[in-house]
BANU-516040 format. One record per residue (C-alpha): z, y, x; residue number from 1. Coordinates in steps of 0.2 Angstrom, whole numbers, plus 5000, padded with zeros to 4 digits. Example, Ala and Ser with C-alpha at 12.3 -4.5 7.8 and 13.67 -1.06 7.14 Angstrom:
+------+------+------+-----+
!    Z !    Y !    X ! num !
+------+------+------+-----+
! 5039 ! 4978 ! 5062 !   1 !
! 5036 ! 4995 ! 5068 !   2 !
+------+------+------+-----+
***
This chain:
+------+------+------+-----+
!    Z !    Y !    X ! num !
+------+------+------+-----+
! 5088 ! 5167 ! 5098 !   1 !
! 5091 ! 5156 ! 5082 !   2 !
! 5079 ! 5160 ! 5068 !   3 !
! 5078 ! 5153 ! 5051 !   4 !
! 5064 ! 5144 ! 5043 !   5 !
! 5058 ! 5146 ! 5025 !   6 !
! 5044 ! 5134 ! 5019 !   7 !
! 5038 ! 5126 ! 5003 !   8 !
! 5038 ! 5107 ! 5001 !   9 !
! 5026 ! 5098 ! 4990 !  10 !
! 5033 ! 5080 ! 4990 !  11 !
! 5018 ! 5071 ! 4983 !  12 !
! 5002 ! 5071 ! 4972 !  13 !
! 5013 ! 5067 ! 4957 !  14 !
! 5026 ! 5081 ! 4961 !  15 !
! 5016 ! 5097 ! 4958 !  16 !
! 5031 ! 5108 ! 4961 !  17 !
! 5032 ! 5117 ! 4978 !  18 !
! 5051 ! 5115 ! 4983 !  19 !
! 5059 ! 5128 ! 4993 !  20 !
! 5067 ! 5122 ! 5010 !  21 !
! 5078 ! 5135 ! 5019 !  22 !
! 5085 ! 5131 ! 5036 !  23 !
! 5097 ! 5145 ! 5041 !  24 !
! 5109 ! 5146 ! 5055 !  25 !
! 5123 ! 5144 ! 5043 !  26 !
! 5116 ! 5131 ! 5031 !  27 !
! 5102 ! 5120 ! 5025 !  28 !
! 5096 ! 5121 ! 5007 !  29 !
! 5083 ! 5111 ! 4999 !  30 !
! 5078 ! 5110 ! 4980 !  31 !
! 5078 ! 5091 ! 4980 !  32 !
! 5083 ! 5088 ! 4962 !  33 !
! 5075 ! 5091 ! 4945 !  34 !
! 5090 ! 5100 ! 4937 !  35 !
! 5087 ! 5116 ! 4926 !  36 !
! 5103 ! 5125 ! 4932 !  37 !
! 5105 ! 5119 ! 4950 !  38 !
! 5092 ! 5108 ! 4958 !  39 !
! 5097 ! 5113 ! 4976 !  40 !
! 5107 ! 5103 ! 4989 !  41 !
! 5116 ! 5113 ! 5002 !  42 !
! 5125 ! 5108 ! 5018 !  43 !
! 5134 ! 5121 ! 5029 !  44 !
! 5130 ! 5120 ! 5047 !  45 !
! 5148 ! 5115 ! 5051 !  46 !
! 5146 ! 5100 ! 5040 !  47 !
! 5130 ! 5093 ! 5047 !  48 !
! 5133 ! 5077 ! 5057 !  49 !
! 5116 ! 5069 ! 5062 !  50 !
! 5098 ! 5067 ! 5057 !  51 !
! 5083 ! 5055 ! 5059 !  52 !
! 5065 ! 5058 ! 5056 !  53 !
! 5048 ! 5050 ! 5057 !  54 !
! 5031 ! 5046 ! 5050 !  55 !
! 5027 ! 5031 ! 5038 !  56 !
! 5009 ! 5026 ! 5040 !  57 !
! 4999 ! 5019 ! 5025 !  58 !
! 4984 ! 5008 ! 5030 !  59 !
! 4972 ! 4995 ! 5023 !  60 !
! 4959 ! 4991 ! 5036 !  61 !
! 4961 ! 5010 ! 5041 !  62 !
! 4975 ! 5023 ! 5040 !  63 !
! 4973 ! 5032 ! 5023 !  64 !
! 4989 ! 5041 ! 5022 !  65 !
! 5005 ! 5048 ! 5031 !  66 !
! 5022 ! 5051 ! 5024 !  67 !
! 5033 ! 5063 ! 5034 !  68 !
! 5052 ! 5061 ! 5031 !  69 !
! 5068 ! 5068 ! 5036 !  70 !
! 5086 ! 5062 ! 5033 !  71 !
! 5100 ! 5074 ! 5037 !  72 !
! 5118 ! 5068 ! 5035 !  73 !
! 5134 ! 5078 ! 5033 !  74 !
! 5152 ! 5074 ! 5037 !  75 !
! 5155 ! 5066 ! 5020 !  76 !
! 5140 ! 5054 ! 5023 !  77 !
! 5130 ! 5063 ! 5010 !  78 !
! 5111 ! 5062 ! 5014 !  79 !
! 5098 ! 5076 ! 5011 !  80 !
! 5081 ! 5068 ! 5011 !  81 !
! 5065 ! 5078 ! 5014 !  82 !
! 5048 ! 5070 ! 5012 !  83 !
! 5030 ! 5075 ! 5010 !  84 !
! 5013 ! 5067 ! 5013 !  85 !
! 4995 ! 5068 ! 5017 !  86 !
! 4982 ! 5056 ! 5010 !  87 !
! 4964 ! 5053 ! 5016 !  88 !
! 4965 ! 5067 ! 5029 !  89 !
! 4968 ! 5081 ! 5016 !  90 !
! 4979 ! 5095 ! 5024 !  91 !
! 4983 ! 5083 ! 5038 !  92 !
! 4984 ! 5096 ! 5051 !  93 !
! 4994 ! 5108 ! 5040 !  94 !
! 5007 ! 5094 ! 5035 !  95 !
! 5009 ! 5089 ! 5054 !  96 !
! 5012 ! 5107 ! 5058 !  97 !
! 5025 ! 5108 ! 5045 !  98 !
! 5033 ! 5092 ! 5051 !  99 !
! 5034 ! 5099 ! 5069 ! 100 !
! 5040 ! 5116 ! 5063 ! 101 !
! 5055 ! 5108 ! 5054 ! 102 !
! 5059 ! 5097 ! 5069 ! 103 !
! 5059 ! 5112 ! 5080 ! 104 !
! 5070 ! 5122 ! 5068 ! 105 !
! 5083 ! 5108 ! 5065 ! 106 !
! 5084 ! 5106 ! 5084 ! 107 !
! 5086 ! 5125 ! 5088 ! 108 !
! 5097 ! 5129 ! 5074 ! 109 !
! 5109 ! 5114 ! 5073 ! 110 !
! 5107 ! 5099 ! 5085 ! 111 !
! 5105 ! 5108 ! 5102 ! 112 !
! 5122 ! 5115 ! 5098 ! 113 !
! 5128 ! 5097 ! 5096 ! 114 !
! 5121 ! 5092 ! 5113 ! 115 !
! 5131 ! 5106 ! 5121 ! 116 !
! 5147 ! 5102 ! 5112 ! 117 !
! 5145 ! 5083 ! 5117 ! 118 !
! 5143 ! 5089 ! 5135 ! 119 !
! 5158 ! 5100 ! 5135 ! 120 !
! 5168 ! 5084 ! 5128 ! 121 !
! 5161 ! 5074 ! 5142 ! 122 !
! 5166 ! 5087 ! 5156 ! 123 !
! 5184 ! 5085 ! 5150 ! 124 !
! 5184 ! 5066 ! 5151 ! 125 !
! 5183 ! 5062 ! 5133 ! 126 !
! 5174 ! 5048 ! 5125 ! 127 !
! 5163 ! 5050 ! 5109 ! 128 !
! 5150 ! 5041 ! 5098 ! 129 !
! 5132 ! 5046 ! 5096 ! 130 !
! 5125 ! 5035 ! 5082 ! 131 !
! 5132 ! 5018 ! 5087 ! 132 !
! 5132 ! 5022 ! 5106 ! 133 !
! 5149 ! 5026 ! 5115 ! 134 !
! 5147 ! 5039 ! 5129 ! 135 !
! 5162 ! 5039 ! 5141 ! 136 !
! 5166 ! 5044 ! 5158 ! 137 !
! 5161 ! 5028 ! 5166 ! 138 !
! 5144 ! 5026 ! 5157 ! 139 !
! 5138 ! 5021 ! 5139 ! 140 !
! 5142 ! 5006 ! 5128 ! 141 !
! 5128 ! 4999 ! 5119 ! 142 !
! 5126 ! 4983 ! 5107 ! 143 !
! 5114 ! 4970 ! 5114 ! 144 !
! 5107 ! 4955 ! 5105 ! 145 !
! 5114 ! 4939 ! 5111 ! 146 !
! 5107 ! 4924 ! 5101 ! 147 !
! 5116 ! 4926 ! 5084 ! 148 !
! 5127 ! 4941 ! 5087 ! 149 !
! 5127 ! 4958 ! 5095 ! 150 !
! 5138 ! 4960 ! 5111 ! 151 !
! 5145 ! 4976 ! 5117 ! 152 !
! 5140 ! 4980 ! 5135 ! 153 !
! 5144 ! 4995 ! 5146 ! 154 !
! 5131 ! 5002 ! 5158 ! 155 !
! 5138 ! 5012 ! 5172 ! 156 !
! 5130 ! 5029 ! 5174 ! 157 !
! 5123 ! 5024 ! 5192 ! 158 !
! 5114 ! 5009 ! 5184 ! 159 !
! 5108 ! 5018 ! 5168 ! 160 !
! 5090 ! 5022 ! 5165 ! 161 !
! 5079 ! 5027 ! 5150 ! 162 !
! 5061 ! 5028 ! 5144 ! 163 !
! 5053 ! 5038 ! 5131 ! 164 !
! 5040 ! 5032 ! 5119 ! 165 !
! 5031 ! 5040 ! 5105 ! 166 !
! 5042 ! 5033 ! 5091 ! 167 !
! 5058 ! 5027 ! 5100 ! 168 !
! 5069 ! 5030 ! 5115 ! 169 !
! 5076 ! 5015 ! 5126 ! 170 !
! 5090 ! 5013 ! 5138 ! 171 !
! 5092 ! 4999 ! 5150 ! 172 !
! 5101 ! 4993 ! 5166 ! 173 !
! 5091 ! 4996 ! 5182 ! 174 !
! 5099 ! 4980 ! 5190 ! 175 !
! 5096 ! 4969 ! 5174 ! 176 !
! 5083 ! 4977 ! 5163 ! 177 !
! 5077 ! 4961 ! 5154 ! 178 !
! 5095 ! 4956 ! 5148 ! 179 !
! 5103 ! 4973 ! 5146 ! 180 !
! 5092 ! 4985 ! 5136 ! 181 !
! 5091 ! 4993 ! 5119 ! 182 !
! 5079 ! 5004 ! 5109 ! 183 !
! 5083 ! 5018 ! 5097 ! 184 !
! 5070 ! 5023 ! 5084 ! 185 !
! 5069 ! 5042 ! 5080 ! 186 !
! 5065 ! 5037 ! 5062 ! 187 !
! 5078 ! 5023 ! 5059 ! 188 !
! 5093 ! 5027 ! 5070 ! 189 !
! 5104 ! 5042 ! 5068 ! 190 !
! 5104 ! 5056 ! 5081 ! 191 !
! 5092 ! 5048 ! 5093 ! 192 !
! 5085 ! 5065 ! 5099 ! 193 !
! 5103 ! 5070 ! 5103 ! 194 !
! 5107 ! 5054 ! 5112 ! 195 !
! 5092 ! 5056 ! 5123 ! 196 !
! 5096 ! 5074 ! 5128 ! 197 !
! 5114 ! 5070 ! 5131 ! 198 !
! 5110 ! 5055 ! 5143 ! 199 !
! 5096 ! 5065 ! 5151 ! 200 !
! 5107 ! 5080 ! 5155 ! 201 !
! 5122 ! 5069 ! 5161 ! 202 !
! 5111 ! 5059 ! 5173 ! 203 !
! 5103 ! 5075 ! 5180 ! 204 !
! 5120 ! 5083 ! 5183 ! 205 !
! 5125 ! 5067 ! 5192 ! 206 !
! 5109 ! 5069 ! 5203 ! 207 !
! 5104 ! 5051 ! 5197 ! 208 !
! 5085 ! 5050 ! 5197 ! 209 !
! 5078 ! 5041 ! 5181 ! 210 !
! 5066 ! 5030 ! 5192 ! 211 !
+------+------+------+-----+
***
């Protein structure tokens, strides 16, 4: 069952205010502005298009800080940014727990539904974009670096394979993996979590082993 999440975000040492973040089945709301009358940004669930998230590591001989960040984009291409950090190990576990709880809630409240909607479109034979990847009945179309330009290449479903890494997800051709492959960062590329799950489920439904 969907459940909402209410937490307080302290964005940095310089921002002493604990800003309310509310993830609700019907909306996202975050006090990201410093306005007296209305400092909140609100997206309706039906308006949410995609998201990306990750961790920036600060180091000088050793890691001394982490910045956790979320970017959530709506259908009007407006972006809600959520950031908070930990330095010198202070509240490191608490901040990491907050980071994972926000990811879980974003997924359970909004983006798992997107995966199901994309799969329904796929079952009816439709083509659609997830980020800059085209998913169609024959396979996926990705952009691959070729010398000075990006070339669009389709990988058929029976030739498509993927690998998971800590910070990114990669797809490649089983028959030509060195020439036809592409990685998608969870932090830099939109909706990589959604792309991964859609591809994984389609391959599973087609009884194609990801070996």
